[in-house]
C-alpha atoms as an extended CHARMM CRD file, in Angstrom:
* protein
*
       263  EXT
         1         1  UNK       CA            166.3700000000       98.1580000000      121.2770000000  PROA      1               0.0000000000
         2         2  UNK       CA            166.0390000000      101.9130000000      120.7040000000  PROA      2               0.0000000000
         3         3  UNK       CA            164.4120000000      103.3640000000      117.6070000000  PROA      3               0.0000000000
         4         4  UNK       CA            165.7140000000      106.2940000000      115.5440000000  PROA      4               0.0000000000
         5         5  UNK       CA            164.2240000000      108.8630000000      117.9190000000  PROA      5               0.0000000000
         6         6  UNK       CA            166.2890000000      107.4550000000      120.7790000000  PROA      6               0.0000000000
         7         7  UNK       CA            163.2170000000      106.1350000000      122.5950000000  PROA      7               0.0000000000
         8         8  UNK       CA            162.8250000000      102.4870000000      123.5190000000  PROA      8               0.0000000000
         9         9  UNK       CA            160.8450000000      100.6200000000      120.8630000000  PROA      9               0.0000000000
        10        10  UNK       CA            158.0420000000       98.9980000000      122.8360000000  PROA      10              0.0000000000
        11        11  UNK       CA            156.6400000000       97.0780000000      119.8470000000  PROA      11              0.0000000000
        12        12  UNK       CA            158.4860000000       93.7950000000      120.1470000000  PROA      12              0.0000000000
        13        13  UNK       CA            158.2660000000       90.0570000000      119.6440000000  PROA      13              0.0000000000
        14        14  UNK       CA            160.0670000000       88.4700000000      122.5820000000  PROA      14              0.0000000000
        15        15  UNK       CA            161.3730000000       84.9150000000      122.5470000000  PROA      15              0.0000000000
        16        16  UNK       CA            161.4460000000       84.0980000000      126.2440000000  PROA      16              0.0000000000
        17        17  UNK       CA            162.9690000000       81.1420000000      128.0870000000  PROA      17              0.0000000000
        18        18  UNK       CA            160.6430000000       80.6730000000      131.0500000000  PROA      18              0.0000000000
        19        19  UNK       CA            162.1580000000       79.0300000000      134.0940000000  PROA      19              0.0000000000
        20        20  UNK       CA            160.7340000000       76.2380000000      136.2270000000  PROA      20              0.0000000000
        21        21  UNK       CA            158.7820000000       77.6360000000      139.1820000000  PROA      21              0.0000000000
        22        22  UNK       CA            157.6780000000       80.8390000000      137.4600000000  PROA      22              0.0000000000
        23        23  UNK       CA            154.1240000000       81.4170000000      136.3430000000  PROA      23              0.0000000000
        24        24  UNK       CA            153.5940000000       82.7790000000      132.8460000000  PROA      24              0.0000000000
        25        25  UNK       CA            152.0350000000       85.8790000000      134.4090000000  PROA      25              0.0000000000
        26        26  UNK       CA            155.1260000000       86.4840000000      136.5700000000  PROA      26              0.0000000000
        27        27  UNK       CA            157.3110000000       86.2220000000      133.4790000000  PROA      27              0.0000000000
        28        28  UNK       CA            155.3070000000       88.9900000000      131.8250000000  PROA      28              0.0000000000
        29        29  UNK       CA            156.0700000000       91.2690000000      134.7640000000  PROA      29              0.0000000000
        30        30  UNK       CA            159.8060000000       91.0340000000      134.0630000000  PROA      30              0.0000000000
        31        31  UNK       CA            159.2830000000       91.9250000000      130.4150000000  PROA      31              0.0000000000
        32        32  UNK       CA            156.9720000000       94.8380000000      131.2360000000  PROA      32              0.0000000000
        33        33  UNK       CA            159.7010000000       96.2670000000      133.4410000000  PROA      33              0.0000000000
        34        34  UNK       CA            162.3710000000       95.7630000000      130.7830000000  PROA      34              0.0000000000
        35        35  UNK       CA            160.3890000000       97.4540000000      127.9970000000  PROA      35              0.0000000000
        36        36  UNK       CA            158.6790000000      100.0300000000      130.1850000000  PROA      36              0.0000000000
        37        37  UNK       CA            155.1820000000       99.1590000000      128.9980000000  PROA      37              0.0000000000
        38        38  UNK       CA            152.0840000000       97.4990000000      130.4630000000  PROA      38              0.0000000000
        39        39  UNK       CA            150.8630000000       96.3540000000      127.0520000000  PROA      39              0.0000000000
        40        40  UNK       CA            152.3570000000       92.8720000000      127.0290000000  PROA      40              0.0000000000
        41        41  UNK       CA            150.7930000000       89.4930000000      126.3730000000  PROA      41              0.0000000000
        42        42  UNK       CA            151.9190000000       85.9180000000      125.8230000000  PROA      42              0.0000000000
        43        43  UNK       CA            150.7300000000       83.6570000000      123.0200000000  PROA      43              0.0000000000
        44        44  UNK       CA            150.5490000000       80.3940000000      124.9790000000  PROA      44              0.0000000000
        45        45  UNK       CA            150.7370000000       79.6110000000      128.6890000000  PROA      45              0.0000000000
        46        46  UNK       CA            153.3430000000       77.3170000000      130.2150000000  PROA      46              0.0000000000
        47        47  UNK       CA            152.4680000000       75.7260000000      133.5430000000  PROA      47              0.0000000000
        48        48  UNK       CA            154.4780000000       76.6950000000      136.5970000000  PROA      48              0.0000000000
        49        49  UNK       CA            156.3020000000       73.3540000000      136.7350000000  PROA      49              0.0000000000
        50        50  UNK       CA            157.2130000000       73.6170000000      133.0280000000  PROA      50              0.0000000000
        51        51  UNK       CA            159.9170000000       75.6280000000      131.3070000000  PROA      51              0.0000000000
        52        52  UNK       CA            161.0900000000       76.6220000000      127.8650000000  PROA      52              0.0000000000
        53        53  UNK       CA            160.0310000000       78.8260000000      124.9890000000  PROA      53              0.0000000000
        54        54  UNK       CA            157.2920000000       81.4020000000      125.3310000000  PROA      54              0.0000000000
        55        55  UNK       CA            156.5170000000       84.0080000000      122.6850000000  PROA      55              0.0000000000
        56        56  UNK       CA            155.5440000000       87.3430000000      124.1950000000  PROA      56              0.0000000000
        57        57  UNK       CA            154.2110000000       90.3260000000      122.2540000000  PROA      57              0.0000000000
        58        58  UNK       CA            154.3650000000       93.9530000000      123.3630000000  PROA      58              0.0000000000
        59        59  UNK       CA            152.9070000000       97.2660000000      122.2520000000  PROA      59              0.0000000000
        60        60  UNK       CA            151.1330000000       97.3030000000      118.8920000000  PROA      60              0.0000000000
        61        61  UNK       CA            152.4170000000       93.8150000000      118.0910000000  PROA      61              0.0000000000
        62        62  UNK       CA            149.9630000000       92.2890000000      120.6070000000  PROA      62              0.0000000000
        63        63  UNK       CA            147.5680000000       92.4120000000      117.6240000000  PROA      63              0.0000000000
        64        64  UNK       CA            149.5000000000       89.4710000000      116.1680000000  PROA      64              0.0000000000
        65        65  UNK       CA            148.4730000000       87.1480000000      119.0150000000  PROA      65              0.0000000000
        66        66  UNK       CA            146.2440000000       84.9280000000      116.8720000000  PROA      66              0.0000000000
        67        67  UNK       CA            149.0960000000       84.3670000000      114.3890000000  PROA      67              0.0000000000
        68        68  UNK       CA            151.4380000000       82.9250000000      117.0260000000  PROA      68              0.0000000000
        69        69  UNK       CA            148.8530000000       81.1080000000      119.1530000000  PROA      69              0.0000000000
        70        70  UNK       CA            147.7700000000       79.0720000000      116.1060000000  PROA      70              0.0000000000
        71        71  UNK       CA            151.2840000000       77.7110000000      115.4650000000  PROA      71              0.0000000000
        72        72  UNK       CA            152.3260000000       74.1010000000      116.0840000000  PROA      72              0.0000000000
        73        73  UNK       CA            154.5200000000       73.4390000000      119.1050000000  PROA      73              0.0000000000
        74        74  UNK       CA            157.1880000000       70.9440000000      120.1690000000  PROA      74              0.0000000000
        75        75  UNK       CA            157.9200000000       69.6640000000      123.6710000000  PROA      75              0.0000000000
        76        76  UNK       CA            160.1900000000       67.3270000000      125.5530000000  PROA      76              0.0000000000
        77        77  UNK       CA            158.1470000000       65.6010000000      128.2270000000  PROA      77              0.0000000000
        78        78  UNK       CA            158.9540000000       63.2570000000      131.1150000000  PROA      78              0.0000000000
        79        79  UNK       CA            156.0430000000       60.8740000000      131.7160000000  PROA      79              0.0000000000
        80        80  UNK       CA            156.2990000000       58.8480000000      134.9230000000  PROA      80              0.0000000000
        81        81  UNK       CA            154.1350000000       55.7200000000      135.0780000000  PROA      81              0.0000000000
        82        82  UNK       CA            152.4780000000       54.1810000000      138.1210000000  PROA      82              0.0000000000
        83        83  UNK       CA            150.5970000000       57.1660000000      139.5450000000  PROA      83              0.0000000000
        84        84  UNK       CA            148.0990000000       59.7110000000      138.2200000000  PROA      84              0.0000000000
        85        85  UNK       CA            147.5830000000       63.0390000000      140.0170000000  PROA      85              0.0000000000
        86        86  UNK       CA            144.5190000000       65.2760000000      139.9260000000  PROA      86              0.0000000000
        87        87  UNK       CA            146.4930000000       67.9570000000      138.0290000000  PROA      87              0.0000000000
        88        88  UNK       CA            148.2900000000       65.3590000000      135.8510000000  PROA      88              0.0000000000
        89        89  UNK       CA            151.6020000000       66.9620000000      136.8780000000  PROA      89              0.0000000000
        90        90  UNK       CA            153.9760000000       66.8310000000      139.8970000000  PROA      90              0.0000000000
        91        91  UNK       CA            152.1250000000       69.5750000000      141.7930000000  PROA      91              0.0000000000
        92        92  UNK       CA            148.9530000000       67.5330000000      142.3080000000  PROA      92              0.0000000000
        93        93  UNK       CA            147.6510000000       64.9060000000      144.6920000000  PROA      93              0.0000000000
        94        94  UNK       CA            147.7720000000       61.2350000000      143.7340000000  PROA      94              0.0000000000
        95        95  UNK       CA            144.3430000000       59.9510000000      142.6730000000  PROA      95              0.0000000000
        96        96  UNK       CA            145.1450000000       56.5650000000      141.1630000000  PROA      96              0.0000000000
        97        97  UNK       CA            147.9240000000       53.9950000000      141.2220000000  PROA      97              0.0000000000
        98        98  UNK       CA            148.5210000000       51.1350000000      138.8080000000  PROA      98              0.0000000000
        99        99  UNK       CA            151.2720000000       48.7260000000      137.7530000000  PROA      99              0.0000000000
       100       100  UNK       CA            154.0110000000       50.1810000000      135.5660000000  PROA      100             0.0000000000
       101       101  UNK       CA            153.8270000000       48.7990000000      132.0070000000  PROA      101             0.0000000000
       102       102  UNK       CA            156.7520000000       47.3180000000      130.1640000000  PROA      102             0.0000000000
       103       103  UNK       CA            158.7870000000       49.7480000000      128.0880000000  PROA      103             0.0000000000
       104       104  UNK       CA            158.0050000000       47.7510000000      124.9400000000  PROA      104             0.0000000000
       105       105  UNK       CA            154.2650000000       48.0180000000      125.6170000000  PROA      105             0.0000000000
       106       106  UNK       CA            154.4550000000       51.8010000000      125.9370000000  PROA      106             0.0000000000
       107       107  UNK       CA            156.5100000000       52.2450000000      122.7680000000  PROA      107             0.0000000000
       108       108  UNK       CA            154.2180000000       49.9600000000      120.7550000000  PROA      108             0.0000000000
       109       109  UNK       CA            151.2010000000       51.9670000000      121.9220000000  PROA      109             0.0000000000
       110       110  UNK       CA            152.5790000000       55.3240000000      120.7310000000  PROA      110             0.0000000000
       111       111  UNK       CA            151.6210000000       54.8050000000      117.0840000000  PROA      111             0.0000000000
       112       112  UNK       CA            147.9380000000       54.9360000000      118.0570000000  PROA      112             0.0000000000
       113       113  UNK       CA            148.3670000000       58.5570000000      119.1120000000  PROA      113             0.0000000000
       114       114  UNK       CA            149.5920000000       59.8670000000      115.7860000000  PROA      114             0.0000000000
       115       115  UNK       CA            147.4530000000       62.1690000000      113.6210000000  PROA      115             0.0000000000
       116       116  UNK       CA            144.0670000000       63.7680000000      114.2690000000  PROA      116             0.0000000000
       117       117  UNK       CA            142.2320000000       62.7020000000      117.4280000000  PROA      117             0.0000000000
       118       118  UNK       CA            139.8940000000       63.8500000000      120.1690000000  PROA      118             0.0000000000
       119       119  UNK       CA            141.5010000000       64.8040000000      123.4840000000  PROA      119             0.0000000000
       120       120  UNK       CA            139.8650000000       65.7010000000      126.7830000000  PROA      120             0.0000000000
       121       121  UNK       CA            141.6990000000       68.6500000000      128.4190000000  PROA      121             0.0000000000
       122       122  UNK       CA            142.7040000000       68.4820000000      132.1000000000  PROA      122             0.0000000000
       123       123  UNK       CA            140.2970000000       69.8680000000      134.6870000000  PROA      123             0.0000000000
       124       124  UNK       CA            143.1410000000       71.9900000000      135.9980000000  PROA      124             0.0000000000
       125       125  UNK       CA            143.4870000000       74.1450000000      132.8930000000  PROA      125             0.0000000000
       126       126  UNK       CA            142.8380000000       77.7240000000      131.8050000000  PROA      126             0.0000000000
       127       127  UNK       CA            139.8790000000       76.7540000000      129.6000000000  PROA      127             0.0000000000
       128       128  UNK       CA            136.6890000000       78.6960000000      130.3010000000  PROA      128             0.0000000000
       129       129  UNK       CA            133.7450000000       76.5930000000      131.4810000000  PROA      129             0.0000000000
       130       130  UNK       CA            130.5390000000       78.6350000000      131.6480000000  PROA      130             0.0000000000
       131       131  UNK       CA            132.5200000000       81.8490000000      131.9570000000  PROA      131             0.0000000000
       132       132  UNK       CA            134.9230000000       80.6590000000      134.6400000000  PROA      132             0.0000000000
       133       133  UNK       CA            138.3800000000       79.0830000000      134.3850000000  PROA      133             0.0000000000
       134       134  UNK       CA            138.2380000000       75.2980000000      134.7140000000  PROA      134             0.0000000000
       135       135  UNK       CA            141.0510000000       75.2280000000      137.2820000000  PROA      135             0.0000000000
       136       136  UNK       CA            139.1230000000       77.6310000000      139.5340000000  PROA      136             0.0000000000
       137       137  UNK       CA            136.0450000000       75.4230000000      139.3850000000  PROA      137             0.0000000000
       138       138  UNK       CA            138.2210000000       72.3880000000      140.1510000000  PROA      138             0.0000000000
       139       139  UNK       CA            139.7160000000       74.1300000000      143.1890000000  PROA      139             0.0000000000
       140       140  UNK       CA            136.1880000000       74.9070000000      144.3960000000  PROA      140             0.0000000000
       141       141  UNK       CA            135.4700000000       71.1830000000      144.3300000000  PROA      141             0.0000000000
       142       142  UNK       CA            133.1380000000       71.2560000000      141.3300000000  PROA      142             0.0000000000
       143       143  UNK       CA            132.7580000000       68.1360000000      139.1970000000  PROA      143             0.0000000000
       144       144  UNK       CA            133.5820000000       69.4590000000      135.7310000000  PROA      144             0.0000000000
       145       145  UNK       CA            132.8040000000       67.6810000000      132.4780000000  PROA      145             0.0000000000
       146       146  UNK       CA            135.5410000000       68.7640000000      130.0720000000  PROA      146             0.0000000000
       147       147  UNK       CA            134.5220000000       68.5950000000      126.4180000000  PROA      147             0.0000000000
       148       148  UNK       CA            136.8910000000       66.8110000000      124.0150000000  PROA      148             0.0000000000
       149       149  UNK       CA            138.8530000000       68.8410000000      121.4790000000  PROA      149             0.0000000000
       150       150  UNK       CA            140.2540000000       67.8860000000      118.0940000000  PROA      150             0.0000000000
       151       151  UNK       CA            144.0460000000       67.9610000000      118.1710000000  PROA      151             0.0000000000
       152       152  UNK       CA            146.8280000000       66.6000000000      116.0070000000  PROA      152             0.0000000000
       153       153  UNK       CA            150.1120000000       64.9010000000      116.8770000000  PROA      153             0.0000000000
       154       154  UNK       CA            152.6560000000       64.8810000000      114.0650000000  PROA      154             0.0000000000
       155       155  UNK       CA            155.7220000000       63.3340000000      115.7030000000  PROA      155             0.0000000000
       156       156  UNK       CA            156.5310000000       61.2030000000      118.7500000000  PROA      156             0.0000000000
       157       157  UNK       CA            160.2140000000       60.5200000000      119.2730000000  PROA      157             0.0000000000
       158       158  UNK       CA            161.3430000000       58.3910000000      122.2170000000  PROA      158             0.0000000000
       159       159  UNK       CA            164.4900000000       59.7780000000      123.8570000000  PROA      159             0.0000000000
       160       160  UNK       CA            164.9060000000       57.2820000000      126.6960000000  PROA      160             0.0000000000
       161       161  UNK       CA            163.1960000000       55.1900000000      129.3980000000  PROA      161             0.0000000000
       162       162  UNK       CA            164.7120000000       55.4420000000      132.8960000000  PROA      162             0.0000000000
       163       163  UNK       CA            163.1980000000       54.3930000000      136.2460000000  PROA      163             0.0000000000
       164       164  UNK       CA            159.5920000000       54.0460000000      134.9980000000  PROA      164             0.0000000000
       165       165  UNK       CA            159.8460000000       57.4030000000      133.2150000000  PROA      165             0.0000000000
       166       166  UNK       CA            159.5340000000       57.8990000000      129.4820000000  PROA      166             0.0000000000
       167       167  UNK       CA            161.2540000000       60.9570000000      128.0110000000  PROA      167             0.0000000000
       168       168  UNK       CA            159.7040000000       61.8020000000      124.6680000000  PROA      168             0.0000000000
       169       169  UNK       CA            159.7510000000       64.6000000000      122.1070000000  PROA      169             0.0000000000
       170       170  UNK       CA            156.3080000000       65.6120000000      120.8610000000  PROA      170             0.0000000000
       171       171  UNK       CA            155.3990000000       67.8050000000      117.8830000000  PROA      171             0.0000000000
       172       172  UNK       CA            151.7320000000       68.7340000000      117.9690000000  PROA      172             0.0000000000
       173       173  UNK       CA            149.0310000000       71.1920000000      116.9720000000  PROA      173             0.0000000000
       174       174  UNK       CA            147.7880000000       74.1180000000      119.0350000000  PROA      174             0.0000000000
       175       175  UNK       CA            145.4390000000       73.1680000000      121.8550000000  PROA      175             0.0000000000
       176       176  UNK       CA            147.2280000000       69.8960000000      122.6190000000  PROA      176             0.0000000000
       177       177  UNK       CA            147.6530000000       69.2150000000      126.3310000000  PROA      177             0.0000000000
       178       178  UNK       CA            150.7420000000       67.1190000000      127.0180000000  PROA      178             0.0000000000
       179       179  UNK       CA            149.3680000000       66.3230000000      130.4730000000  PROA      179             0.0000000000
       180       180  UNK       CA            146.3050000000       64.7640000000      128.8290000000  PROA      180             0.0000000000
       181       181  UNK       CA            148.5490000000       62.8630000000      126.4250000000  PROA      181             0.0000000000
       182       182  UNK       CA            150.4340000000       61.3650000000      129.3900000000  PROA      182             0.0000000000
       183       183  UNK       CA            147.1480000000       60.3380000000      131.0320000000  PROA      183             0.0000000000
       184       184  UNK       CA            145.7360000000       58.7760000000      127.8640000000  PROA      184             0.0000000000
       185       185  UNK       CA            148.9530000000       56.9760000000      126.9410000000  PROA      185             0.0000000000
       186       186  UNK       CA            149.0650000000       55.3260000000      130.3540000000  PROA      186             0.0000000000
       187       187  UNK       CA            145.3930000000       54.3190000000      130.2140000000  PROA      187             0.0000000000
       188       188  UNK       CA            146.0150000000       52.6940000000      126.8290000000  PROA      188             0.0000000000
       189       189  UNK       CA            148.7250000000       50.6300000000      128.5310000000  PROA      189             0.0000000000
       190       190  UNK       CA            146.3940000000       49.6730000000      131.4350000000  PROA      190             0.0000000000
       191       191  UNK       CA            148.3820000000       51.9310000000      133.7380000000  PROA      191             0.0000000000
       192       192  UNK       CA            148.3850000000       55.4470000000      135.1680000000  PROA      192             0.0000000000
       193       193  UNK       CA            150.8570000000       58.3050000000      134.6910000000  PROA      193             0.0000000000
       194       194  UNK       CA            151.5190000000       61.9950000000      135.0980000000  PROA      194             0.0000000000
       195       195  UNK       CA            154.0250000000       64.5110000000      133.7680000000  PROA      195             0.0000000000
       196       196  UNK       CA            157.0690000000       65.0640000000      135.9330000000  PROA      196             0.0000000000
       197       197  UNK       CA            158.8020000000       67.5650000000      133.6260000000  PROA      197             0.0000000000
       198       198  UNK       CA            157.9290000000       69.5430000000      130.5070000000  PROA      198             0.0000000000
       199       199  UNK       CA            160.0090000000       71.7710000000      128.2520000000  PROA      199             0.0000000000
       200       200  UNK       CA            158.6820000000       73.6360000000      125.2200000000  PROA      200             0.0000000000
       201       201  UNK       CA            161.3880000000       73.6780000000      122.5690000000  PROA      201             0.0000000000
       202       202  UNK       CA            159.6340000000       75.3000000000      119.6170000000  PROA      202             0.0000000000
       203       203  UNK       CA            156.6580000000       77.3960000000      118.5480000000  PROA      203             0.0000000000
       204       204  UNK       CA            156.1750000000       77.3390000000      114.7790000000  PROA      204             0.0000000000
       205       205  UNK       CA            159.5500000000       78.2510000000      113.2240000000  PROA      205             0.0000000000
       206       206  UNK       CA            160.8980000000       79.6950000000      116.4770000000  PROA      206             0.0000000000
       207       207  UNK       CA            163.3090000000       77.5330000000      118.4650000000  PROA      207             0.0000000000
       208       208  UNK       CA            164.3220000000       77.6260000000      122.1230000000  PROA      208             0.0000000000
       209       209  UNK       CA            167.9810000000       77.5360000000      121.0590000000  PROA      209             0.0000000000
       210       210  UNK       CA            167.5260000000       80.9590000000      119.4190000000  PROA      210             0.0000000000
       211       211  UNK       CA            167.0150000000       82.6020000000      122.7990000000  PROA      211             0.0000000000
       212       212  UNK       CA            169.9780000000       84.7500000000      123.8110000000  PROA      212             0.0000000000
       213       213  UNK       CA            171.1000000000       86.1960000000      127.1250000000  PROA      213             0.0000000000
       214       214  UNK       CA            170.3180000000       89.9170000000      127.3740000000  PROA      214             0.0000000000
       215       215  UNK       CA            169.8700000000       92.1920000000      130.3810000000  PROA      215             0.0000000000
       216       216  UNK       CA            170.2650000000       89.1900000000      132.7030000000  PROA      216             0.0000000000
       217       217  UNK       CA            167.1130000000       87.7200000000      131.1390000000  PROA      217             0.0000000000
       218       218  UNK       CA            166.8910000000       84.7170000000      128.8440000000  PROA      218             0.0000000000
       219       219  UNK       CA            165.2630000000       86.3460000000      125.8420000000  PROA      219             0.0000000000
       220       220  UNK       CA            165.6230000000       87.4860000000      122.2560000000  PROA      220             0.0000000000
       221       221  UNK       CA            163.9540000000       90.6550000000      120.9510000000  PROA      221             0.0000000000
       222       222  UNK       CA            162.5650000000       90.8030000000      117.4170000000  PROA      222             0.0000000000
       223       223  UNK       CA            160.8830000000       93.5400000000      115.3820000000  PROA      223             0.0000000000
       224       224  UNK       CA            157.8860000000       93.0250000000      113.0890000000  PROA      224             0.0000000000
       225       225  UNK       CA            160.0660000000       92.9830000000      109.9790000000  PROA      225             0.0000000000
       226       226  UNK       CA            162.1410000000       90.1560000000      111.4410000000  PROA      226             0.0000000000
       227       227  UNK       CA            159.1420000000       87.8810000000      110.8400000000  PROA      227             0.0000000000
       228       228  UNK       CA            159.9900000000       87.7130000000      107.1360000000  PROA      228             0.0000000000
       229       229  UNK       CA            163.1040000000       85.7540000000      108.1250000000  PROA      229             0.0000000000
       230       230  UNK       CA            161.1160000000       83.1430000000      110.0370000000  PROA      230             0.0000000000
       231       231  UNK       CA            157.7660000000       82.9190000000      108.2680000000  PROA      231             0.0000000000
       232       232  UNK       CA            158.8190000000       81.5350000000      104.9040000000  PROA      232             0.0000000000
       233       233  UNK       CA            155.2390000000       80.9150000000      103.7390000000  PROA      233             0.0000000000
       234       234  UNK       CA            154.3530000000       84.5960000000      104.0680000000  PROA      234             0.0000000000
       235       235  UNK       CA            154.8600000000       87.0800000000      101.2500000000  PROA      235             0.0000000000
       236       236  UNK       CA            155.4340000000       90.8030000000      101.5120000000  PROA      236             0.0000000000
       237       237  UNK       CA            152.7980000000       93.0280000000       99.9440000000  PROA      237             0.0000000000
       238       238  UNK       CA            154.2040000000       96.3730000000       98.8470000000  PROA      238             0.0000000000
       239       239  UNK       CA            151.7160000000       99.2810000000       98.9460000000  PROA      239             0.0000000000
       240       240  UNK       CA            151.8030000000      103.0110000000       98.3340000000  PROA      240             0.0000000000
       241       241  UNK       CA            152.0270000000      105.3760000000      101.2880000000  PROA      241             0.0000000000
       242       242  UNK       CA            148.3550000000      106.3950000000      101.0300000000  PROA      242             0.0000000000
       243       243  UNK       CA            147.3790000000      102.7130000000      101.1010000000  PROA      243             0.0000000000
       244       244  UNK       CA            149.6270000000      102.1110000000      104.0950000000  PROA      244             0.0000000000
       245       245  UNK       CA            147.8810000000      104.9820000000      105.9080000000  PROA      245             0.0000000000
       246       246  UNK       CA            144.5280000000      103.2980000000      105.2820000000  PROA      246             0.0000000000
       247       247  UNK       CA            145.8290000000      100.0140000000      106.6930000000  PROA      247             0.0000000000
       248       248  UNK       CA            147.1500000000      101.7570000000      109.8110000000  PROA      248             0.0000000000
       249       249  UNK       CA            143.7100000000      103.3230000000      110.3220000000  PROA      249             0.0000000000
       250       250  UNK       CA            142.1020000000       99.9040000000      110.1160000000  PROA      250             0.0000000000
       251       251  UNK       CA            140.3670000000      100.7490000000      106.8320000000  PROA      251             0.0000000000
       252       252  UNK       CA            139.4910000000       98.0530000000      104.3060000000  PROA      252             0.0000000000
       253       253  UNK       CA            141.9120000000       97.7860000000      101.4030000000  PROA      253             0.0000000000
       254       254  UNK       CA            140.9630000000       96.2150000000       98.0870000000  PROA      254             0.0000000000
       255       255  UNK       CA            143.8240000000       94.2060000000       96.5810000000  PROA      255             0.0000000000
       256       256  UNK       CA            143.9010000000       92.4400000000       93.2170000000  PROA      256             0.0000000000
       257       257  UNK       CA            146.6110000000       89.8180000000       92.6870000000  PROA      257             0.0000000000
       258       258  UNK       CA            148.1230000000       88.8240000000       89.3870000000  PROA      258             0.0000000000
       259       259  UNK       CA            148.6440000000       85.1500000000       88.5350000000  PROA      259             0.0000000000
       260       260  UNK       CA            152.1690000000       85.4370000000       89.9340000000  PROA      260             0.0000000000
       261       261  UNK       CA            151.9990000000       87.2620000000       93.3240000000  PROA      261             0.0000000000
       262       262  UNK       CA            154.7410000000       89.7860000000       93.8410000000  PROA      262             0.0000000000
       263       263  UNK       CA            157.0940000000       89.4420000000       96.8110000000  PROA      263             0.0000000000
């Protein structure tokens, strides 16, 4: 973790295995302490009841946030039918109850959720509504009209159905709320549901299983150059030192590619 000067390299990409019961913000505190820097940010929140892979950036690499936040994600979700809570997860209060659908009905309905679609985010979410977080407005008792978003679901794989609960693996685009998916799936089956467990297992090419145990924390530390191993669609542009200095300064660099880009 130390660079050639012997100092701790604070510019890191951290693959973090967040635990159930921790907020994403609390997780950042552990990493700040480990790296000795306050410049740390995550690229996608996980709710307190959820666990799994978070990608955290530190130091100068926080500039790469948009790259990671735009990546597809995969989850394993437990959807329990019969009750819908106000938060659409196990931490909320029950708002609605309905009969539990047959397993066959639920599975046959899944195909209708594949591909591009409009999804209404949960009221209890971090989305800004008129300059204020939606969840804060919801806690204040405001009646919020959440605007639908375009999302994409690429894969739905049923793992099992036990005691009115569907366990399913979901591969989806950024901005997809699995809590909203659970709500909408149940409504399509003339029922109600909420998430009872959620685990994020991948972000883009990064997998939860890659996380190692270091310093009593479940994480894996990567440097910027490690990205070439994971991001296969990216190519490396070699520049002269004077051009590199311009890039570091944030100056505009004119580049002309040949028919066959160099790697």
